[in-house]
N, C-alpha and C positions, 0 to 999 in steps of 0.2 A: 454569484456564489463563488467564494474562493476556497481552495482545498490545499491541505498539506497531505502528502502521501508518504507513509513511513512503512518500513518492514525491518525485521531482523535487528531490533534494537538491543536485545540481549542485556538489558539492564537488570541487575548489577553484575552479571557474569563477565561481560566484555568492557563495560564502562560503568562508573558509579552513577552517571546521569547522562541525559541527552546533552549534546553540545549546545552552547548558548545560541548560535544561529538557528537551531531547530526550535528552541523555545520561543525565540523572537518571531519566527514564522507562525508557530502555533497561536501566539497571541494576536496575530494579524489576519486570521482566516475565520471562515464560517464553519468549516467541517474538517476534522482530522480523520483520515482513513489509514488504518494500520492493518497490515496483512500478516500479522503473527510473528511468533518468537519474541514475546515480551520478556519472559522469564519470571518476573515478579509482578504480582497483582498490584503492588504499590504504583507502578507506572501507569497501569490502566486507570487507577483512581486519580493520579495526578493529571493525566490528560483529560479525564472526564471533568475535573474541577476547573481546568483552564480553557478547554475548548468549548465553544458553543454547542457543538454536536460531534459525537465520536461514533464512527462505524468501524468495527474491527472483527477479526476472527482469531482463533487460536492457531498456533503453529506446532510443529512436531516437538519442539523443546519446551512447550508450555505444560505446566503441571495441572493437577485437578482443580485448584482454585480458579485459575484462569478459564479452564474448560467449563466450569460451572457458570461463568459470567458471559462467555462469548461463544458463538457458534463456530462450527468448522468452516461453514460458508456463510458469509453475510450478504444480504441483498438490500438494496435501497434504490428508490427512484429519486434522483437528484435533479430537480427541475427538468424532468423529462428524459434524463440520461439514465437508462437502466444499468445499474452498477452491481457488479459481483466482486466480493473481496474474499480471496482464498489464499492459503499459504503455499501449498505445493501444487505444481503443475506438471511435474515430470521433467525429463531431460529436454535440453534445448532443441534436439532433433525433432522436427515436425510439431513443435510447441504451438505455433500460431494456428495451424489447422486443428490440432487436437483441442485447444481451448475453444475455438469457435464452434466445434461440434459438441463439446461438453456443456457449454453455456449458450445455446442458440438464441436465447431471449435477451442477452446482454449487449449493451452498446459499449460498455467499458468493463474490463476485467483488470483488477489490481491484484498483484500477487507478489510473493517474496520467495524465501527459502534459499535461493542461489547466491544472494548477496551481490548479484551482477545486475546493474541497471539494464532495463529492457524497454524499448518503445517501438511498438510495431502496430500497424493497422492491417487487418486482413478482412477480406470479403467473406461473408457467411456463405457456406456451401449451398444454402437454399436461395441465394440471391437476395436475401433480406437486408442488405446493406453492410456497412463496415462495422467491425468490432475493434476497438482500441485496446491494446494490451500493454500494461505498464507495470514495471517492477522498479521501485525507487532505489534499489540497492540497500545499503546499510549505513546509517550515520555513525555507528560505533564499532563495526567489525568489517573492515573492508576486504579481509582475506587477501586474495591475490589481485584485487583491483587497485588502481593507482590512487584512488581517493575514497574517502567516506562520502556518502551521498544521501540525498533525499530529493523529493520532487514537490513542486507546487503546480497548480493548474487552476483554471477557472471554468465555470459553466455559465454560459450566457444564452438565454433564449433556447434552451434545450440542446446546446452544442458545447462540447468540450473544447476549450481554447487555451492558449498560453501555457502549454505544458513545458516546464523548465526543470532540467536536472541540475541541482545545486551541488557543487563540489565543495566540501568543507576543508578548511585549513587543517594541516596535520595536528593531531592531538594525542 
């Protein structure tokens, strides 16, 4: 199972469309995971039309149309990987521990909001194994980051593999 991880796309507020490499990745995967701040419901519809499966949540900048379509927290079992998709997780200080406590049943938490790529693995406080925390950054609004980014990953036999942070060319 191949995944594209997106967040903070802000289309059309920050860009008219997703960059071509993102669309190429979307066309080559099984699931698109988007952790909020879409801005326009048209992007939700475009991704649903092109991706075999879409898992997403709304972000703090998303209006009522998107909030009607998507939950604040999305959950899915992806080939045995219990996945949570959420926009906001609070400040970076103690984020790993805070998320592992907030979502104790998750194997993978995909989040956004900061526009800062994040890849961490933390042990659950109850000793129940690791939780992987991923923020793909933003493909359209890098803010103070050196690059626009998104992530790809795969799930094989119930394990998350091949997590790659893709840096996009300037646009």
